[in-house]
VOGU-3710 file (C-alpha; in Angstrom, 3 decimals, decimal comma):
1> xxxxxxxxxx> -0,012/0,002/0,006  1,312/3,449/-0,904  1,317/5,857/2,052  0,581/9,552/1,780  4,255/10,488/2,356  5,329/8,101/-0,383  2,844/9,713/-2,739  4,388/13,094/-1,915  7,854/11,767/-2,772  6,705/10,074/-5,971
11> xxxxxxxxxx> 4,794/13,126/-7,207  7,721/15,398/-6,526  10,299/13,321/-8,301  8,051/12,248/-11,190  7,938/15,935/-12,060  11,703/16,030/-11,843  11,905/13,189/-14,389  11,405/15,684/-17,205  14,771/17,244/-16,462  16,870/17,099/-13,302
21> xxxxxxxxxx> 17,433/20,627/-12,108  16,032/20,714/-8,582  19,456/20,625/-6,942  22,258/22,909/-7,915  25,484/21,373/-6,671  26,578/21,460/-3,055  23,566/22,503/-0,905  23,868/25,626/1,257  23,236/24,668/4,852  24,582/26,121/8,111
31> xxxxxxxxxx> 27,576/23,736/8,366  29,873/26,555/7,201  29,679/27,815/10,795  31,608/24,712/11,874  34,900/26,423/10,916  34,222/25,563/7,282  33,668/28,738/5,254  35,586/27,036/2,440  32,415/25,058/1,621  30,809/28,320/0,514
41> xxxxxxxxxx> 33,667/30,505/-0,602  36,585/29,183/-2,750  38,672/32,227/-1,758  39,016/30,695/1,735  41,224/27,852/0,471  44,586/28,102/2,237  43,678/31,216/4,228  44,412/29,588/7,597  47,789/28,962/9,208  46,772/25,274/9,259
51> xxxxxxxxxx> 45,791/22,865/6,512  42,236/21,766/7,249  40,432/18,483/6,650  36,674/18,484/7,328  34,013/15,791/6,909  30,287/16,276/7,500  27,232/14,013/7,631  23,724/15,431/7,590  20,439/13,553/8,009  16,912/14,971/7,873
61> xxxxxxxxxx> 13,702/13,523/9,291  14,934/10,373/11,033  12,492/7,503/10,514  11,261/8,609/7,076  12,321/6,494/4,107  14,334/8,374/1,429  14,673/11,462/3,625  17,331/13,953/2,460  20,920/13,215/3,480  24,289/14,773/2,675
71> xxxxxxxxxx> 27,933/13,778/3,134  30,885/16,032/2,356  34,660/15,901/2,663  36,840/18,936/2,102  40,544/19,678/2,441  42,412/22,925/1,842  45,769/24,492/2,674  48,562/26,847/1,683  51,122/25,812/-0,968  54,325/25,870/1,038
81> xxxxxxxxxx> 55,461/29,404/1,891  53,740/30,944/-1,128  50,731/33,225/-1,252  48,574/30,578/-2,950  46,247/27,931/-1,618  44,531/24,848/-3,014  41,567/22,751/-1,959  39,164/19,992/-2,897  35,540/19,194/-2,015  33,732/15,872/-2,494
91> xxxxxxxxxx> 30,053/15,450/-1,752  27,118/13,073/-2,054  23,591/14,489/-1,727  20,423/12,380/-1,789  16,878/13,658/-1,703  14,204/11,030/-2,193  14,695/9,310/-5,576  16,991/12,074/-6,780  20,686/12,212/-5,915  23,796/14,083/-6,943
101> xxxxxxxxxx> 27,475/13,584/-6,316  30,374/15,726/-7,323  33,870/17,060/-6,789  35,438/20,545/-6,882  39,071/21,553/-7,178  40,069/25,029/-5,989  42,917/27,489/-6,468  43,110/30,662/-4,344  45,565/33,521/-4,111  46,054/35,791/-1,112
111> xxxxxxxxxx> 47,347/39,384/-1,391  48,797/40,923/1,771  48,432/44,672/2,370  49,693/44,588/5,955  52,645/46,737/6,995  53,889/43,658/8,874  52,676/40,205/9,833  50,957/41,483/12,990  48,162/43,573/11,463  45,968/41,396/9,295
121> xxxxxxxxxx> 44,957/43,096/6,024  44,416/40,538/3,248  42,457/40,230/0,005  41,868/36,752/-1,396  40,597/35,426/-4,717  39,445/31,863/-5,383  38,252/29,772/-8,335  36,687/26,325/-8,090  35,920/23,983/-10,987  33,557/21,078/-10,408
131> xxxxxxxxxx> 31,924/18,120/-12,089  28,524/16,967/-10,814  26,557/13,838/-11,720  22,797/13,897/-11,246  20,743/10,698/-10,923  17,050/9,905/-10,853  16,032/6,421/-9,723  12,744/5,495/-11,383  12,903/1,799/-10,521  10,521/2,260/-7,580
141> xxxxxxxxxx> 7,920/4,113/-9,689  6,564/1,051/-11,568  3,853/0,303/-9,015  2,655/3,904/-9,289  2,791/4,575/-13,027  3,842/1,940/-15,596  4,443/4,653/-18,208  7,603/5,718/-16,411  10,735/4,099/-17,846  11,586/2,399/-14,533
151> xxxxxxxxxx> 15,365/2,849/-14,920  18,047/4,936/-13,269  18,708/7,991/-15,403  21,762/10,212/-15,056  23,284/13,377/-16,431  26,541/15,280/-15,801  27,321/18,987/-15,546  30,528/21,037/-15,362  30,605/24,447/-13,720  32,839/26,919/-11,865
161> xxxxxxxxxx> 32,579/29,090/-8,745  34,436/32,335/-8,270  34,731/34,603/-5,235  36,814/36,874/-3,073  37,376/37,406/0,656  38,703/40,373/2,606  40,106/40,182/6,136  40,978/43,311/8,100  42,058/42,582/11,693  38,842/41,210/13,298
171> xxxxxxxxxx> 36,517/41,932/10,344  35,848/39,712/7,299  33,694/39,790/4,187  33,130/37,223/1,402  31,403/37,311/-1,954  30,989/34,338/-4,296  29,217/33,517/-7,515  28,397/29,801/-7,740  27,655/28,041/-11,028  29,037/30,890/-13,143
181> xxxxxxxxxx> 28,636/29,101/-16,489  25,278/29,089/-18,204  25,082/25,535/-19,498  22,623/24,202/-22,015  20,662/22,562/-19,244  20,657/19,343/-17,306  18,116/17,523/-19,394  17,657/13,725/-19,097  14,561/13,472/-21,271  14,077/15,365/-24,493
191> xxxxxxxxxx> 10,781/16,780/-23,294  10,145/19,540/-20,776  11,526/22,999/-20,194  15,292/23,159/-19,821  16,426/25,185/-16,796  19,885/26,444/-17,658  20,581/29,136/-15,033  21,897/27,720/-11,740  23,779/30,842/-10,792  23,752/31,758/-7,061
201> xxxxxxxxxx> 25,239/34,831/-5,410  26,536/34,560/-1,836  27,582/37,407/0,496  28,969/36,965/4,003  30,282/39,437/6,590  31,135/39,346/10,276  33,355/40,617/13,053  34,893/39,032/16,163  34,799/41,071/19,387  36,603/40,479/22,687
211> xxxxxxxxxx> 37,942/42,342/25,696  41,665/42,651/26,218  42,958/39,699/28,231  39,614/37,851/28,133  39,336/34,194/27,082  35,898/34,906/25,565  35,171/36,283/22,113  31,919/36,906/20,197  31,208/36,716/16,470  28,025/38,125/14,906
221> xxxxxxxxxx> 27,748/37,482/11,174  25,298/37,429/8,271  25,076/35,432/5,044  22,819/36,371/2,126  22,041/34,118/-0,868  20,274/34,968/-4,115  19,384/32,440/-6,838  19,399/34,176/-10,200  17,254/31,718/-12,149  14,319/31,605/-9,742
231> xxxxxxxxxx> 14,880/35,017/-8,088  14,697/33,370/-4,651  16,718/34,690/-1,732  17,293/34,062/1,961  19,442/35,413/4,790  21,277/33,808/7,725  21,718/35,843/10,922  24,386/34,155/13,092  25,990/34,567/16,464  28,880/32,521/17,826
241> xxxxxxxxxx> 30,898/32,693/21,028  34,355/31,183/21,627  36,168/30,203/24,810  39,950/29,767/24,635  41,187/26,784/26,601  44,587/25,253/27,305  43,936/22,403/24,865  42,221/24,468/22,151  38,806/26,149/22,255  35,087/25,507/22,641
251> xxxxxxxxxx> 32,373/27,335/20,730  28,595/27,602/20,609  26,214/29,623/18,539  22,878/29,968/16,835  21,768/30,719/13,295  18,413/32,014/12,055  17,556/31,536/8,377  14,666/33,360/6,789  13,532/33,210/3,183  12,274/36,336/1,462
261> xxxxxxxxxx> 9,918/34,294/-0,730  6,684/32,751/0,508  4,730/29,618/-0,440  0,942/29,603/-0,604  -1,106/26,879/1,114  -4,744/26,201/1,968  -5,551/26,986/5,612  -9,254/26,136/5,659  -10,414/29,725/5,751  -8,629/30,564/2,545
271> xxxxxxxxxx> -5,108/30,776/1,121  -2,267/31,600/3,476  1,419/32,127/2,844  4,501/31,204/4,840  8,221/31,798/4,418  10,907/29,261/5,146  12,417/29,655/8,637  15,224/27,625/10,205  16,641/27,933/13,721  20,037/26,192/14,039
281> xxxxxxxxxx> 21,978/25,891/17,275  25,598/24,769/17,008  28,144/23,487/19,525  31,706/22,323/19,034  35,251/22,160/20,322  38,841/21,868/19,132  41,181/19,592/21,066  44,763/20,029/19,945  44,373/19,559/16,166  41,015/17,754/16,202
291> xxxxxxxxxx> 37,602/19,389/15,840  34,086/18,110/16,520  30,881/20,093/15,942  27,154/19,359/15,966  24,341/21,398/14,446  20,591/20,859/14,708  18,204/22,690/12,372  14,557/23,091/13,333  12,072/24,321/10,736  9,754/26,709/12,589
301> xxxxxxxxxx> 6,926/26,849/10,046  3,286/25,984/10,642  3,123/23,640/7,616  6,029/21,169/7,420  6,593/17,693/5,977  7,829/16,393/9,331  8,263/17,883/12,806  11,710/16,254/13,113  14,823/18,336/12,760  17,971/18,090/10,670
311> xxxxxxxxxx> 21,067/16,686/12,378  24,591/17,335/11,176  27,985/16,299/12,578  31,316/17,766/11,472  34,685/16,133/12,172  37,886/17,984/11,462  41,642/17,653/11,625  44,252/20,448/11,324  47,725/19,547/10,089  50,881/21,270/8,883
321> xxxxxxxxxx> 50,176/24,182/11,210  52,480/27,211/11,262  52,960/29,885/13,908  50,009/32,244/14,381  51,140/35,401/12,581  48,438/37,923/13,298  47,433/39,792/16,447  43,704/39,551/15,845  40,518/37,707/16,778  40,296/35,863/13,478
331> xxxx> 39,526/32,134/14,034  39,328/31,419/10,304  42,926/32,643/9,830  44,899/32,086/13,023
//
């Protein structure tokens, strides 16, 4: 017997069978707050005094079959004593019967404007090139509609991301254009409208504050995203606090995501509208060169698919670390 939730999944991904465009490369979640801005901005490759390895695992709606899940692995670092950095990202993203996997390679260059190595004043540029394979598994659709081919279809796409970052003492700002190239469209079947604009603009900014001699520091930040093809946008408002310890540091924070675009739904008395809202607390710690972080996203809308939240764990390892050069509260750099 086909349950209501299964019907929702089947209806959604049967529509996607015309051409797979629903996902646009690496999804934009709040895991970048786990000391992983490189996932969003290629200009952050090699910006730190340490080489960084990060792995993440995300699971939504525990207990629901074919619920969205994501796994990523990223590594980035400086090329010797040069002003250049490199990085790589690998990911696997599954959402119902649709999945995508891909890899990005990154080159970044960092220009120093500091009078010395104490005052941080740096402008960075980064370029990532990636190959993504999209898949649609129709094998489970036969009991619902025999007209569907009932096979696993796939299509590949190549694209590039470009961005820059600016660090000035305790302040930072990032801007990135993802999926710069306008491809002919990811089209598995010959029918249907081809959606060929996956371009997304990302802007981030923040500052780290602390009192002289205090072990505590505080980091408010914002991140804004705009999708060019659909004209959708959302904003993250974030706040993190750090505590320096003998073995490393501990951090905690919260992120609030709000979409600027609403979705209409029937409320009994008429048509209502709601905008996507996420509340994401985050906790983590660094012990020597190891890092562990946990984020939990709760969707605070009145109409949701499931009341369960989205769990994500990040594991990290820093290696090849050099002496901290800069006298600043800049956890992404020092």
